[in-house]
C-alpha positions as CSV (number, residue, x, y, z in Angstrom):
1,X,-61.4,16.6,-10.7
2,X,-58.4,19.3,-9.5
3,X,-58.4,18.1,-5.8
4,X,-57.0,15.7,-3.5
5,X,-58.9,15.0,0.0
6,X,-60.4,17.6,1.2
7,X,-58.7,20.0,-1.4
8,X,-58.8,22.0,-4.3
9,X,-57.7,24.4,-6.8
10,X,-58.9,26.7,-9.5
11,X,-56.2,27.7,-12.1
12,X,-56.8,30.7,-14.6
13,X,-53.8,31.7,-17.2
14,X,-51.4,32.4,-14.3
15,X,-52.2,32.5,-10.8
16,X,-53.7,29.6,-8.8
17,X,-56.7,29.9,-6.3
18,X,-56.3,26.5,-3.8
19,X,-59.1,25.8,-1.4
20,X,-58.9,23.4,1.0
21,X,-61.2,22.4,4.3
22,X,-59.8,23.5,8.2
23,X,-61.5,23.1,11.1
24,X,-61.7,19.9,11.5
25,X,-64.0,20.6,8.3
26,X,-66.7,22.9,9.6
27,X,-65.6,25.5,6.9
28,X,-63.3,26.3,4.0
29,X,-59.8,27.9,4.4
30,X,-57.4,29.6,1.6
31,X,-54.7,27.6,2.0
32,X,-52.9,29.7,-1.5
33,X,-53.0,32.7,-4.4
34,X,-51.0,33.2,-6.2
35,X,-48.3,32.8,-9.3
36,X,-49.1,28.9,-11.1
37,X,-47.1,26.7,-8.3
38,X,-47.3,29.1,-5.2
39,X,-49.4,26.0,-3.9
40,X,-46.5,23.8,-4.0
41,X,-45.3,24.4,-0.6
42,X,-46.3,25.2,3.1
43,X,-50.3,27.5,3.1
44,X,-48.4,31.3,4.3
45,X,-51.7,30.9,6.4
46,X,-50.8,28.3,8.2
47,X,-51.4,29.3,11.8
48,X,-51.2,28.0,15.3
49,X,-54.3,26.1,15.9
50,X,-54.3,27.6,20.2
51,X,-56.0,30.5,20.8
52,X,-56.9,32.5,23.7
53,X,-60.6,34.2,24.6
54,X,-60.6,33.6,20.9
55,X,-61.7,30.5,18.9
56,X,-60.5,28.9,16.3
57,X,-62.5,30.0,13.7
58,X,-62.0,33.4,14.6
59,X,-58.0,33.3,13.3
60,X,-58.8,30.7,10.5
61,X,-57.9,32.0,6.8
62,X,-61.5,31.8,5.7
63,X,-63.3,31.7,2.9
64,X,-66.6,32.5,3.7
65,X,-68.0,31.8,7.9
66,X,-71.3,32.2,10.0
67,X,-71.5,34.2,13.3
68,X,-72.1,31.3,15.6
69,X,-68.6,29.2,14.6
70,X,-66.9,32.5,14.4
71,X,-68.0,35.0,16.8
72,X,-65.7,37.5,17.5
73,X,-63.3,38.8,14.1
74,X,-66.5,39.1,11.7
75,X,-68.3,36.6,9.6
76,X,-69.1,37.1,6.8
77,X,-73.0,35.7,7.5
78,X,-75.5,36.9,10.0
79,X,-78.5,34.5,10.1
80,X,-81.4,33.7,12.1
81,X,-84.8,32.8,12.8
82,X,-87.3,35.5,13.5
83,X,-87.4,36.3,17.0
84,X,-84.3,33.6,17.2
85,X,-80.6,33.8,18.7
86,X,-78.2,34.9,15.9
87,X,-75.6,32.5,14.0
88,X,-75.4,29.0,12.8
89,X,-73.2,25.8,12.4
90,X,-72.9,24.4,10.5
91,X,-71.4,21.5,8.9
92,X,-70.3,20.7,5.2
93,X,-72.3,18.3,3.0
94,X,-70.7,18.5,-0.2
95,X,-68.5,19.8,-3.4
96,X,-68.1,19.4,-7.1
97,X,-65.8,20.6,-9.3
98,X,-65.7,20.5,-12.7
99,X,-62.0,20.4,-14.2
100,X,-59.8,23.1,-12.4
101,X,-62.4,26.4,-13.5
102,X,-65.6,26.0,-11.1
103,X,-65.8,24.9,-7.7
104,X,-69.1,24.1,-5.3
105,X,-69.2,23.7,-1.8
106,X,-71.8,22.8,0.5
107,X,-72.7,23.6,3.8
108,X,-75.7,22.9,5.8
109,X,-77.1,23.5,9.3
110,X,-79.9,22.0,9.7
111,X,-81.3,23.2,13.0
112,X,-81.5,26.4,11.1
113,X,-82.8,25.8,8.2
114,X,-79.9,26.7,5.4
115,X,-77.9,26.1,3.5
116,X,-74.6,27.5,2.2
117,X,-73.7,27.0,-1.1
118,X,-69.9,29.2,-1.9
119,X,-69.4,29.2,-5.9
120,X,-65.9,29.8,-7.5
121,X,-65.8,30.4,-11.3
122,X,-62.5,31.4,-13.8
123,X,-63.4,33.4,-16.3
124,X,-61.4,32.2,-19.5
125,X,-58.4,34.5,-20.8
126,X,-57.8,36.9,-17.6
127,X,-56.1,36.5,-13.6
128,X,-60.4,36.8,-12.3
129,X,-61.9,34.2,-10.3
130,X,-65.4,35.2,-9.5
131,X,-67.2,34.2,-6.2
132,X,-70.7,34.3,-4.4
133,X,-72.6,32.3,-2.4
134,X,-76.6,30.5,-2.7
135,X,-78.0,30.7,0.7
136,X,-81.3,28.6,0.6
137,X,-83.8,28.4,3.8
138,X,-84.8,24.7,3.5
139,X,-87.0,24.2,6.7
140,X,-90.8,25.8,7.7
141,X,-89.5,28.4,9.5
142,X,-88.2,32.0,7.4
143,X,-84.5,32.4,7.7
144,X,-83.6,35.8,8.6
145,X,-80.4,37.3,6.8
146,X,-78.9,40.6,8.6
147,X,-75.2,41.0,6.7
148,X,-74.5,37.7,3.6
149,X,-71.4,39.4,2.1
150,X,-70.7,37.3,-1.4
151,X,-67.2,36.0,0.5
152,X,-64.0,36.5,1.3
153,X,-60.7,37.4,1.0
154,X,-57.4,36.5,2.8
155,X,-54.0,37.6,1.9
156,X,-51.4,37.0,3.7
157,X,-49.2,40.2,4.2
158,X,-46.0,40.7,6.0
159,X,-45.6,44.1,9.1
160,X,-49.1,45.1,7.8
161,X,-50.8,45.7,5.6
162,X,-51.1,49.1,2.3
163,X,-55.1,49.2,1.2
164,X,-55.0,51.4,-1.4
165,X,-58.8,52.0,-2.5
166,X,-61.3,55.1,-4.4
167,X,-62.7,57.4,-3.2
168,X,-63.9,61.5,-3.0
169,X,-67.0,62.8,-3.8
170,X,-69.5,65.2,-7.1
171,X,-67.0,66.0,-9.5
172,X,-64.1,64.3,-7.6
173,X,-64.5,60.6,-8.5
174,X,-61.9,58.6,-8.3
175,X,-59.0,59.3,-6.5
176,X,-56.6,57.1,-5.3
177,X,-55.8,56.8,-1.9
178,X,-54.3,54.4,0.3
179,X,-53.6,53.9,4.2
180,X,-52.0,51.2,6.0
181,X,-53.5,48.8,8.1
182,X,-51.5,46.7,10.5
183,X,-54.4,46.1,13.7
184,X,-58.0,47.2,13.1
185,X,-61.0,47.8,10.8
186,X,-61.3,49.8,8.0
187,X,-64.7,49.5,6.1
188,X,-65.8,51.9,2.8
189,X,-69.6,51.8,1.7
190,X,-72.2,53.2,0.2
191,X,-76.2,53.5,0.4
192,X,-76.9,55.7,-1.5
193,X,-78.8,52.9,-3.6
194,X,-75.7,53.2,-6.1
195,X,-71.4,52.2,-5.7
196,X,-71.5,56.5,-5.0
197,X,-69.5,58.9,-5.5
198,X,-67.6,59.1,-3.2
199,X,-66.3,54.9,-2.0
200,X,-65.6,52.8,-5.0
201,X,-66.6,49.0,-4.5
202,X,-62.9,48.1,-5.6
203,X,-59.7,47.1,-2.7
204,X,-56.1,46.5,-3.6
205,X,-54.4,45.2,-1.0
206,X,-50.1,44.3,-0.6
207,X,-47.5,44.6,1.8
208,X,-47.3,47.7,3.6
209,X,-42.8,48.1,3.2
210,X,-43.3,46.8,-0.2
211,X,-43.5,49.5,-3.3
212,X,-46.8,49.6,-5.1
213,X,-45.4,49.3,-8.2
214,X,-43.3,47.2,-9.6
215,X,-42.4,43.5,-9.2
216,X,-44.7,43.3,-6.1
217,X,-47.7,40.7,-5.3
218,X,-51.2,42.5,-5.6
219,X,-54.4,41.6,-4.5
220,X,-57.9,42.8,-5.5
221,X,-61.4,42.6,-5.2
222,X,-64.4,44.3,-7.1
223,X,-68.1,44.1,-6.1
224,X,-70.4,43.4,-9.0
225,X,-73.7,45.0,-7.4
226,X,-75.2,48.4,-8.7
227,X,-76.3,49.2,-4.9
228,X,-75.9,49.9,-1.6
229,X,-72.4,47.8,-1.0
230,X,-69.9,47.3,1.5
231,X,-66.1,46.4,2.2
232,X,-64.3,45.5,5.9
233,X,-60.5,45.2,5.8
234,X,-59.7,43.2,9.7
235,X,-56.0,43.1,9.2
236,X,-56.9,39.6,11.9
237,X,-54.7,37.6,14.7
238,X,-51.4,36.3,12.7
239,X,-50.9,38.5,10.8
240,X,-53.3,38.7,7.7
241,X,-55.8,41.2,6.0
242,X,-58.9,39.2,5.9
243,X,-61.7,41.8,3.1
244,X,-65.2,41.0,3.5
245,X,-67.5,42.4,1.0
246,X,-70.8,42.7,-0.1
247,X,-74.7,44.6,-0.7
248,X,-76.3,45.7,2.1
249,X,-79.7,45.7,2.7
250,X,-81.7,48.7,2.5
251,X,-83.6,47.4,5.4
252,X,-81.4,46.1,7.4
253,X,-82.4,42.5,7.1
254,X,-83.4,40.2,4.3
255,X,-86.5,37.7,5.1
256,X,-85.7,34.3,3.3
257,X,-89.0,32.1,2.8
258,X,-89.3,28.3,3.4
259,X,-87.9,27.1,-0.4
260,X,-86.2,30.0,-1.3
261,X,-82.9,30.9,-2.3
262,X,-80.8,33.9,-2.1
263,X,-77.7,34.9,-4.5
264,X,-75.2,37.6,-3.5
265,X,-73.7,40.0,-6.4
266,X,-70.2,38.7,-7.6
267,X,-67.2,39.1,-6.4
268,X,-63.9,39.0,-8.8
269,X,-61.4,38.9,-7.0
270,X,-57.7,39.6,-9.1
271,X,-53.7,38.9,-8.9
272,X,-50.6,40.3,-10.5
273,X,-46.9,40.0,-9.0
274,X,-46.8,43.0,-10.3
275,X,-48.4,46.1,-8.4
276,X,-50.8,48.0,-8.9
277,X,-50.1,48.7,-12.7
278,X,-50.1,45.0,-12.9
279,X,-52.9,44.4,-11.0
280,X,-54.9,47.3,-13.3
281,X,-54.2,45.5,-16.7
282,X,-55.5,42.7,-15.1
283,X,-59.2,44.3,-14.3
284,X,-59.0,45.8,-17.5
285,X,-58.2,42.1,-19.1
286,X,-61.7,41.1,-17.2
287,X,-63.2,44.0,-18.2
288,X,-63.1,43.8,-21.7
289,X,-64.2,40.8,-21.5
290,X,-67.4,42.0,-20.2
291,X,-68.4,43.7,-23.2
292,X,-67.7,40.7,-25.3
293,X,-68.0,40.6,-29.0
294,X,-68.9,44.8,-28.3
295,X,-65.4,45.7,-27.6
296,X,-64.4,45.5,-32.1
297,X,-66.5,47.6,-32.4
298,X,-65.1,51.3,-32.6
299,X,-66.4,54.2,-30.0
300,X,-66.7,56.8,-31.4
301,X,-66.1,60.6,-31.1
302,X,-68.5,61.8,-29.8
303,X,-70.9,65.9,-29.6
304,X,-72.8,66.1,-26.3
305,X,-74.7,69.9,-26.7
306,X,-75.2,70.3,-22.5
307,X,-72.0,72.4,-22.2
308,X,-72.8,74.4,-24.9
309,X,-76.7,75.1,-25.3
310,X,-77.3,73.5,-20.9
311,X,-81.2,73.1,-21.0
312,X,-81.8,75.6,-24.1
313,X,-82.9,73.4,-26.8
314,X,-84.1,74.1,-29.9
315,X,-83.4,72.3,-33.2
316,X,-81.5,75.6,-34.9
317,X,-78.9,75.9,-32.3
318,X,-78.5,72.2,-32.1
319,X,-78.1,72.0,-35.6
320,X,-75.7,74.5,-36.1
321,X,-73.6,72.8,-33.0
322,X,-73.9,69.7,-35.4
323,X,-72.8,71.5,-38.1
324,X,-69.1,72.4,-37.1
325,X,-69.1,68.9,-35.1
326,X,-69.5,67.7,-38.3
327,X,-66.5,69.1,-39.5
328,X,-64.5,68.4,-36.8
329,X,-64.5,64.9,-37.8
330,X,-67.2,64.0,-35.2
331,X,-69.1,60.6,-35.9
332,X,-72.0,61.0,-33.2
333,X,-74.0,64.1,-32.2
334,X,-76.1,63.8,-28.8
335,X,-78.5,66.2,-27.3
336,X,-78.4,66.1,-23.5
337,X,-81.1,67.1,-20.9
338,X,-83.7,69.7,-22.3
339,X,-85.2,67.9,-25.4
340,X,-88.6,67.1,-24.2
341,X,-91.8,68.6,-23.1
342,X,-91.6,70.7,-20.2
343,X,-88.4,70.6,-19.3
344,X,-87.3,74.7,-19.8
345,X,-85.5,74.0,-16.4
346,X,-84.6,70.7,-13.8
347,X,-88.1,71.6,-11.8
348,X,-89.9,69.9,-14.8
349,X,-90.7,66.6,-17.4
350,X,-88.6,63.9,-16.8
351,X,-91.4,61.0,-17.4
352,X,-93.0,63.3,-19.6
353,X,-90.5,61.6,-22.9
354,X,-91.9,63.3,-25.7
355,X,-90.1,65.2,-27.7
356,X,-91.0,69.4,-27.3
357,X,-92.8,70.5,-30.3
358,X,-92.6,74.0,-29.5
359,X,-88.2,73.0,-30.2
360,X,-88.7,71.2,-32.7
361,X,-91.2,73.2,-35.3
362,X,-90.9,71.1,-38.0
363,X,-90.4,68.0,-36.3
364,X,-88.4,65.8,-34.8
365,X,-87.2,63.3,-36.9
366,X,-86.8,65.7,-39.3
367,X,-84.0,66.8,-37.0
368,X,-82.7,63.9,-36.3
369,X,-82.2,63.6,-40.4
370,X,-80.9,66.8,-40.4
371,X,-78.1,65.9,-37.8
372,X,-77.7,62.3,-39.6
373,X,-77.3,64.2,-43.0
374,X,-74.0,65.3,-41.7
375,X,-72.9,62.4,-41.4
376,X,-73.1,61.6,-38.0
377,X,-74.6,59.2,-35.8
378,X,-77.6,60.9,-33.4
379,X,-77.7,59.7,-29.6
380,X,-80.4,61.0,-26.4
381,X,-79.4,61.6,-23.2
382,X,-82.8,60.2,-21.2
383,X,-83.2,59.5,-17.2
384,X,-85.8,56.7,-16.9
385,X,-85.3,56.4,-13.5
386,X,-86.6,60.1,-12.5
387,X,-89.9,61.8,-11.8
388,X,-90.8,65.6,-12.0
389,X,-94.0,66.2,-9.4
390,X,-94.8,68.5,-12.2
391,X,-95.4,65.5,-14.6
392,X,-98.0,63.7,-16.4
393,X,-96.4,61.1,-15.6
394,X,-96.1,62.0,-11.6
395,X,-100.1,62.9,-11.7
396,X,-101.6,59.6,-13.5
397,X,-98.3,57.4,-10.9
398,X,-97.7,59.3,-7.6
399,X,-98.0,55.9,-5.8
400,X,-95.2,55.1,-8.5
401,X,-92.6,56.8,-6.6
402,X,-90.6,55.7,-3.1
403,X,-92.1,57.0,-0.1
404,X,-93.2,57.3,3.4
405,X,-96.3,56.9,4.2
406,X,-97.5,60.6,5.9
407,X,-93.0,61.4,5.4
408,X,-92.5,64.5,3.7
409,X,-90.7,63.9,0.2
410,X,-86.9,65.6,-0.2
411,X,-86.0,66.7,-3.4
412,X,-83.1,66.5,-5.0
413,X,-82.6,68.8,-8.1
414,X,-85.8,69.4,-8.0
415,X,-86.6,65.2,-8.4
416,X,-88.6,61.9,-7.3
417,X,-87.4,58.9,-8.1
418,X,-89.4,56.2,-9.4
419,X,-89.4,52.3,-7.7
420,X,-87.9,50.7,-10.6
421,X,-88.3,47.3,-8.4
422,X,-92.1,47.3,-9.2
423,X,-93.0,44.8,-12.3
424,X,-94.9,48.1,-13.6
425,X,-92.4,50.6,-13.3
426,X,-90.0,48.0,-15.5
427,X,-92.3,47.8,-18.0
428,X,-92.7,51.9,-18.5
429,X,-89.9,52.5,-18.9
430,X,-89.1,49.4,-21.5
431,X,-92.5,50.6,-23.4
432,X,-90.7,53.9,-22.6
433,X,-87.0,53.8,-24.2
434,X,-88.5,51.6,-27.5
435,X,-91.0,54.0,-28.2
436,X,-88.0,56.6,-28.9
437,X,-86.0,53.9,-30.5
438,X,-88.1,53.0,-32.3
439,X,-90.0,55.9,-33.6
440,X,-86.8,57.5,-34.1
441,X,-83.3,57.1,-36.0
442,X,-81.6,56.9,-32.0
443,X,-78.3,55.0,-32.5
444,X,-76.9,56.7,-28.6
445,X,-78.4,56.4,-25.3
446,X,-76.8,58.5,-22.5
447,X,-78.9,57.1,-19.0
448,X,-78.4,59.6,-16.4
449,X,-79.7,59.0,-12.1
450,X,-79.1,62.6,-10.9
451,X,-80.5,61.8,-6.9
452,X,-79.7,58.8,-4.7
453,X,-83.0,56.6,-3.2
454,X,-84.0,59.0,0.1
455,X,-87.2,58.6,1.4
456,X,-87.3,54.6,0.4
457,X,-90.6,52.3,1.4
458,X,-93.3,50.7,-0.6
459,X,-96.3,52.1,1.5
460,X,-99.3,50.0,0.2
461,X,-97.7,47.5,-1.8
462,X,-98.7,43.2,-2.0
463,X,-96.0,42.2,-0.4
464,X,-97.4,43.6,2.8
465,X,-96.4,46.6,5.1
466,X,-93.7,44.3,6.6
467,X,-90.4,46.8,5.2
468,X,-88.1,43.6,5.4
469,X,-90.5,41.2,2.6
470,X,-89.2,44.9,0.7
471,X,-85.8,44.0,-0.2
472,X,-85.9,47.5,-2.3
473,X,-82.2,47.7,-2.8
474,X,-82.5,44.5,-4.5
475,X,-85.0,44.7,-5.8
476,X,-84.3,48.5,-7.9
477,X,-80.7,46.9,-8.4
478,X,-82.4,43.6,-10.1
479,X,-85.0,46.1,-12.1
480,X,-82.1,48.5,-13.9
481,X,-80.8,45.2,-14.6
482,X,-83.6,43.7,-16.7
483,X,-84.3,47.4,-18.7
484,X,-80.2,47.0,-19.5
485,X,-80.4,43.5,-20.7
486,X,-83.4,44.6,-22.4
487,X,-81.9,46.6,-23.8
488,X,-79.2,44.8,-25.2
489,X,-80.9,41.7,-26.9
490,X,-84.4,43.9,-28.8
491,X,-81.9,47.0,-29.4
492,X,-78.4,46.1,-30.1
493,X,-77.5,48.3,-32.3
494,X,-77.5,50.9,-29.9
495,X,-74.5,52.4,-28.2
496,X,-75.3,52.8,-24.2
497,X,-73.6,55.0,-21.7
498,X,-73.7,54.8,-18.1
499,X,-74.4,57.7,-16.1
500,X,-75.1,58.6,-12.5
501,X,-74.4,62.3,-12.0
502,X,-70.4,61.6,-13.1
503,X,-69.3,58.5,-11.4
504,X,-71.6,57.1,-9.3
505,X,-72.9,54.0,-11.5
506,X,-69.5,52.5,-12.1
507,X,-69.2,49.1,-11.3
508,X,-69.2,45.7,-13.0
509,X,-72.9,44.8,-13.6
510,X,-73.2,48.0,-15.2
511,X,-70.3,47.9,-17.2
512,X,-70.9,44.8,-18.6
513,X,-74.2,45.8,-19.7
514,X,-72.8,49.3,-21.1
515,X,-70.4,50.3,-23.6
516,X,-69.6,53.3,-21.8
517,X,-69.5,55.5,-18.6
518,X,-69.0,58.8,-17.3
519,X,-66.6,59.5,-14.5
520,X,-67.2,62.5,-14.0
521,X,-69.2,65.8,-14.6
522,X,-65.8,67.3,-13.5
523,X,-64.3,67.9,-17.2
524,X,-61.2,70.6,-16.1
525,X,-58.1,69.1,-17.2
526,X,-56.0,68.8,-13.4
527,X,-58.9,67.7,-12.1
528,X,-60.5,65.4,-15.0
529,X,-56.8,64.0,-15.0
530,X,-56.7,63.2,-11.8
531,X,-59.9,61.7,-11.9
532,X,-59.1,59.4,-14.7
533,X,-56.1,58.4,-13.3
534,X,-57.8,56.4,-10.4
535,X,-60.2,55.6,-12.6
536,X,-57.8,53.7,-15.1
537,X,-56.6,52.1,-12.3
538,X,-60.2,50.0,-11.7
539,X,-61.3,50.4,-15.2
540,X,-60.7,49.6,-18.9
541,X,-59.5,52.9,-21.4
542,X,-62.4,51.9,-23.7
543,X,-65.4,52.2,-20.6
544,X,-64.0,55.9,-20.3
545,X,-65.7,57.7,-21.5
546,X,-63.8,61.6,-21.2
547,X,-65.2,65.3,-22.9
548,X,-62.8,68.3,-23.8
549,X,-64.9,71.2,-22.7
550,X,-63.5,75.4,-21.9
551,X,-65.0,73.4,-18.0
552,X,-62.7,76.0,-15.6
553,X,-60.8,74.2,-13.0
554,X,-63.2,73.1,-9.6
555,X,-59.8,71.6,-7.3
556,X,-56.9,72.8,-9.6
557,X,-58.0,76.3,-11.4
558,X,-54.6,76.6,-13.4
559,X,-55.7,76.9,-16.5
560,X,-53.9,74.5,-19.4
561,X,-53.5,73.8,-22.8
562,X,-56.2,73.3,-25.9
563,X,-54.0,70.2,-26.4
564,X,-53.4,69.3,-23.1
565,X,-57.2,68.6,-23.2
566,X,-57.4,66.3,-26.0
567,X,-54.9,64.3,-25.1
568,X,-56.7,63.9,-21.8
569,X,-59.3,63.0,-23.1
570,X,-58.4,60.8,-25.6
571,X,-57.1,58.1,-23.4
572,X,-60.3,57.2,-23.4
573,X,-62.7,57.2,-25.4
574,X,-63.4,60.4,-26.9
575,X,-65.7,63.6,-26.7
576,X,-66.6,67.5,-27.1
577,X,-68.5,69.2,-24.9
578,X,-67.8,72.7,-25.1
579,X,-69.7,75.4,-27.3
580,X,-67.6,75.0,-30.6
581,X,-69.4,77.7,-31.8
582,X,-67.2,80.2,-30.1
583,X,-64.1,78.4,-31.1
584,X,-61.6,80.1,-32.8
585,X,-60.7,79.0,-36.4
586,X,-57.5,78.5,-34.6
587,X,-58.9,76.5,-32.0
588,X,-61.0,74.3,-34.6
589,X,-58.2,73.0,-37.5
590,X,-56.6,71.7,-34.0
591,X,-59.5,70.2,-32.4
592,X,-59.6,68.8,-36.1
593,X,-56.2,67.2,-35.9
594,X,-57.1,66.0,-32.7
595,X,-59.7,64.1,-33.6
596,X,-57.9,62.8,-36.7
597,X,-55.0,61.4,-34.8
598,X,-57.8,60.1,-32.1
599,X,-59.5,57.7,-34.7
600,X,-55.9,57.1,-36.4
601,X,-54.5,55.3,-32.6
602,X,-58.0,54.6,-31.0
603,X,-57.9,50.5,-31.2
604,X,-54.5,50.5,-29.5
605,X,-56.1,52.8,-27.0
606,X,-58.9,50.5,-25.6
607,X,-57.7,47.3,-26.8
608,X,-53.5,47.7,-25.9
609,X,-52.3,46.7,-22.3
610,X,-51.2,50.3,-20.0
611,X,-48.5,51.0,-18.2
612,X,-49.2,54.4,-15.8
613,X,-46.5,56.5,-16.4
614,X,-46.0,58.2,-12.7
615,X,-49.0,59.8,-11.3
616,X,-50.2,63.6,-11.5
617,X,-48.4,64.9,-8.5
618,X,-45.7,64.3,-10.4
619,X,-44.7,67.3,-13.1
620,X,-44.2,65.3,-15.9
621,X,-46.8,61.9,-15.7
622,X,-48.6,60.2,-19.2
623,X,-50.0,56.8,-19.8
624,X,-48.8,54.2,-22.2
625,X,-50.8,51.5,-24.1
626,X,-49.5,49.0,-26.7
627,X,-50.8,47.5,-29.7
628,X,-51.1,43.8,-29.2
629,X,-48.9,41.9,-31.1
630,X,-46.0,45.3,-29.5
631,X,-46.2,47.2,-33.6
632,X,-47.4,50.4,-31.6
633,X,-47.0,52.0,-28.9
634,X,-49.7,55.0,-28.1
635,X,-47.6,56.9,-25.0
636,X,-49.9,60.1,-23.8
637,X,-48.0,62.8,-21.5
638,X,-48.8,66.7,-19.6
639,X,-46.9,68.4,-17.8
640,X,-48.8,69.2,-14.7
641,X,-45.7,71.4,-13.3
642,X,-44.7,75.0,-13.3
643,X,-47.6,77.5,-15.3
644,X,-44.5,78.2,-17.6
645,X,-43.2,75.3,-18.6
646,X,-40.1,75.3,-16.7
647,X,-38.8,71.9,-16.5
648,X,-36.9,70.9,-13.4
649,X,-33.9,71.4,-14.6
650,X,-33.5,74.2,-17.1
651,X,-32.2,73.1,-20.9
652,X,-33.0,69.6,-19.3
653,X,-35.8,67.7,-21.6
654,X,-38.4,66.0,-19.1
655,X,-38.5,62.1,-19.3
656,X,-40.8,59.6,-18.9
657,X,-39.5,55.9,-18.6
658,X,-41.5,53.3,-20.1
659,X,-42.1,50.1,-19.5
660,X,-42.8,46.2,-20.1
661,X,-40.7,46.8,-24.4
662,X,-38.2,44.1,-25.8
663,X,-34.5,46.2,-25.1
664,X,-33.5,44.5,-27.9
665,X,-35.6,46.0,-30.2
666,X,-35.6,49.5,-31.7
667,X,-39.0,51.7,-31.8
668,X,-39.5,54.5,-34.1
669,X,-41.9,57.8,-33.7
670,X,-43.9,57.2,-36.6
671,X,-43.9,62.1,-36.5
672,X,-40.3,62.6,-36.4
673,X,-38.9,60.0,-37.9
674,X,-36.6,59.7,-34.3
675,X,-35.8,55.6,-33.3
676,X,-35.4,54.3,-29.8
677,X,-33.8,51.7,-28.6
678,X,-36.1,49.7,-26.2
679,X,-33.1,49.8,-23.3
680,X,-33.0,53.8,-23.9
681,X,-36.8,53.6,-23.6
682,X,-36.5,52.1,-20.7
683,X,-33.8,53.5,-19.1
684,X,-33.4,57.2,-20.1
685,X,-36.9,57.6,-20.7
686,X,-38.9,59.1,-24.0
687,X,-38.1,63.0,-23.9
688,X,-40.9,66.0,-23.6
689,X,-39.2,69.7,-24.1
690,X,-42.2,71.1,-22.2
691,X,-43.0,75.2,-22.9
692,X,-45.2,77.7,-21.5
693,X,-47.8,76.9,-25.1
694,X,-46.2,73.1,-24.8
695,X,-48.0,71.3,-22.2
696,X,-48.9,68.2,-23.2
697,X,-47.8,65.3,-26.6
698,X,-49.0,62.4,-27.9
699,X,-46.0,59.9,-29.5
700,X,-46.7,57.3,-31.1
701,X,-44.0,54.6,-31.6
702,X,-43.8,51.7,-34.4
703,X,-41.6,49.0,-33.4
704,X,-38.9,48.5,-36.6
């Protein structure tokens, strides 16, 4: 047991997380978090125990602490008996540690009747520490929980903090933003029943005065939760920043019955000494761990028919697209929305998941086999949580929809939302998906969610009239994850794509159960480059589905070449969504070349170490992927500057300085044979001679 007295150490691959007891044993505190050896010496969070107008607990770098002990500067737990005063005054009642990989700390409030257990666990092969909390009602009276965060993270910043976060809106997700916090509070959240488009349950913390990249200690958190969430960062007395994260009950509070235990979502805590880019690589390794053995399954080149046909789905038109896609080198054909009965537009059909016989006159199975005969796998779009008021399912089960008695229902995209927290609804969804996957040769499933819950009630349910007993948000998340877990177990051969009107449901609980996710409905070239730049700071390339389409820019309308779109899309999981029937022979030939190149380098993209080279705000930016073992480097680069392609200095090529190379090694361009020393690539950079016709390039370098 790596502990002495009241101090415990947790070790990841290259970092140490040290916890001790503070406040005369009344709470746990962070003592050190950083590279191995950072625990040897005085804690950077050490402070004077003298306080004025606040309590010692309000200045402590507490790992988790209740309102009562910490009344002023922000508590992680707010609990009470129904009708009683808020607050908990607990005592430390025990610890258990498994080597230096797992830790449990227990605190008990006998008067309130609540036991709180703090859990820590390291993740092998990563620099991630997982934290979560268990709350158990030990008394004879239920406990009311208003706030129950997963954990708190303390960061000893100097001169204020720079908080980097991901913000946006529908079609503009994952925009990388930062704010300087010297005093006060910064808070982001989603109450849309998902991670949401506007903010992402992810945060990075650095010293405000330090550079964002390079040798800069950088801390990060990410909440594993598919429902409502909140992240709060406080610049506290004494100079440190304390970050709290957890789920938010829709009802405002949850009642914990005697003997019951509530388990909070896991909070992944990461550290890198190498800035935001280093932190991104920590998250990428962690998400490859979450994917497990499925990481070795090649991400196939997808063609999706939505951009070409919309709701106008019929066998003849889809087969025409499938033939062309196969000629280009696609490996998978996915029929999007519009394939089922009652779905000529978005006003009907959801819930009635049967192929429309009018659109597949030869039978749906014959259509699927015709697609597969082209050498393509077959996939379908579904929206299991959606229901149309005109559907047969709604006529049969109106009680399955979220609603509040006596109140009007809000239609979003002309649909309502099923209460997936109900077991009968979960059974319907699993039964429907089993039928589709067992009856037809479907090997790819795109799960979409195109509306958040609005009138979120469950009248007449056996749980009774008290909404605090429902905990509807948590129940929906549990139902969603139960269905995904069933898919993974019952249909392990099926590739699952997660989507929620774009990137509204991207977090670790979903990523652990899907193969890819859809970051945004915006596929315009420069818009998408910015979306993917932010996405890759938090998530791994093998999870990022990205399509080549004909979409014009929404936020940045400047045109870009077909090559630009392909190079952008093959930095994740390549897909095509354009109406390829309209492409010229020259465009099709170019597309076939790019698809062939993607197949050659996708293992490097999906398994390699990533370095983000500049940003889309720079005239030239890129992404570098290094194959495990460093045999190959893949560099994707784009000209985001003037439309005429002119370099900043006339006649001089733009250059991207590569990172992480051996200066004494030699790297050869596999296309041109040009050889570079590692020192040259690190110091002078890889050259790109942009022109009006050449605004993107993919370079593969082999180490000699």
